[in-house]
C-alpha positions as CSV (number, residue, x, y, z in Angstrom):
1,X,163.2,46.5,101.5
2,X,165.0,43.9,103.5
3,X,164.3,40.2,103.2
4,X,164.2,38.2,106.1
5,X,167.2,36.1,104.5
6,X,169.4,39.4,104.3
7,X,168.5,40.4,107.8
8,X,169.9,36.8,109.3
9,X,173.0,37.0,107.3
10,X,173.4,40.4,108.6
11,X,173.0,39.0,112.0
12,X,175.6,36.1,111.2
13,X,178.2,38.4,110.0
14,X,177.8,40.7,113.2
15,X,178.0,37.4,115.6
16,X,180.9,36.2,113.5
17,X,182.8,39.2,114.2
18,X,182.1,39.6,117.7
19,X,183.2,35.8,118.2
20,X,186.3,36.5,116.6
21,X,187.1,39.7,118.3
22,X,186.5,37.5,121.7
23,X,188.8,34.9,120.4
24,X,191.5,36.9,119.3
25,X,191.3,38.6,123.0
26,X,191.8,35.0,124.4
27,X,194.7,34.3,122.3
28,X,196.2,37.8,123.2
29,X,195.5,36.9,127.1
30,X,197.0,33.2,126.5
31,X,200.1,34.3,125.0
32,X,200.7,37.1,127.9
33,X,199.9,34.3,130.0
34,X,202.7,31.8,128.5
35,X,205.2,35.0,128.6
36,X,204.6,35.6,132.0
37,X,205.2,31.7,132.9
38,X,208.3,31.8,131.0
39,X,209.5,34.5,132.7
40,X,208.6,33.4,136.1
41,X,210.2,30.1,135.4
42,X,213.6,31.7,134.6
43,X,213.5,34.0,137.7
44,X,212.6,30.9,139.7
45,X,215.7,29.1,138.2
46,X,217.9,32.0,139.1
47,X,216.4,32.0,142.9
48,X,217.3,28.1,143.2
49,X,220.8,28.7,141.9
50,X,221.2,31.8,144.1
51,X,219.8,29.6,147.0
52,X,222.3,26.7,146.0
53,X,225.3,29.2,145.8
54,X,224.4,30.6,149.2
55,X,224.2,27.0,150.8
56,X,227.7,26.4,149.4
57,X,229.3,29.8,150.8
58,X,227.5,29.3,154.0
59,X,229.3,25.5,154.5
60,X,232.5,27.5,154.2
61,X,234.5,28.0,156.9
62,X,236.0,31.7,157.3
63,X,239.4,31.0,156.0
64,X,237.7,29.3,153.0
65,X,235.6,32.5,152.8
66,X,239.0,34.6,152.9
67,X,240.9,32.5,150.6
68,X,237.9,32.7,147.8
69,X,237.6,36.6,148.2
70,X,241.5,36.8,147.9
71,X,241.2,35.2,144.8
72,X,238.7,37.7,143.4
73,X,240.9,40.6,143.9
74,X,242.8,42.3,140.9
75,X,246.4,41.5,140.6
């Protein structure tokens, strides 16, 4: 026959396992969120760099663009 102490101990073990599973899920989600934030920051940085580059290109005259493109041709 079960004693009250063994029943309470079993209930506490069950609660502990449930809380552990919940915490593991939160940690995994936090890690995924951190990775998403890191990748988003990298994309944003590339977007900003691309925008700056386009601003520089758009500021060039037609002759300057032609000269720059001519410099890219293989020799």
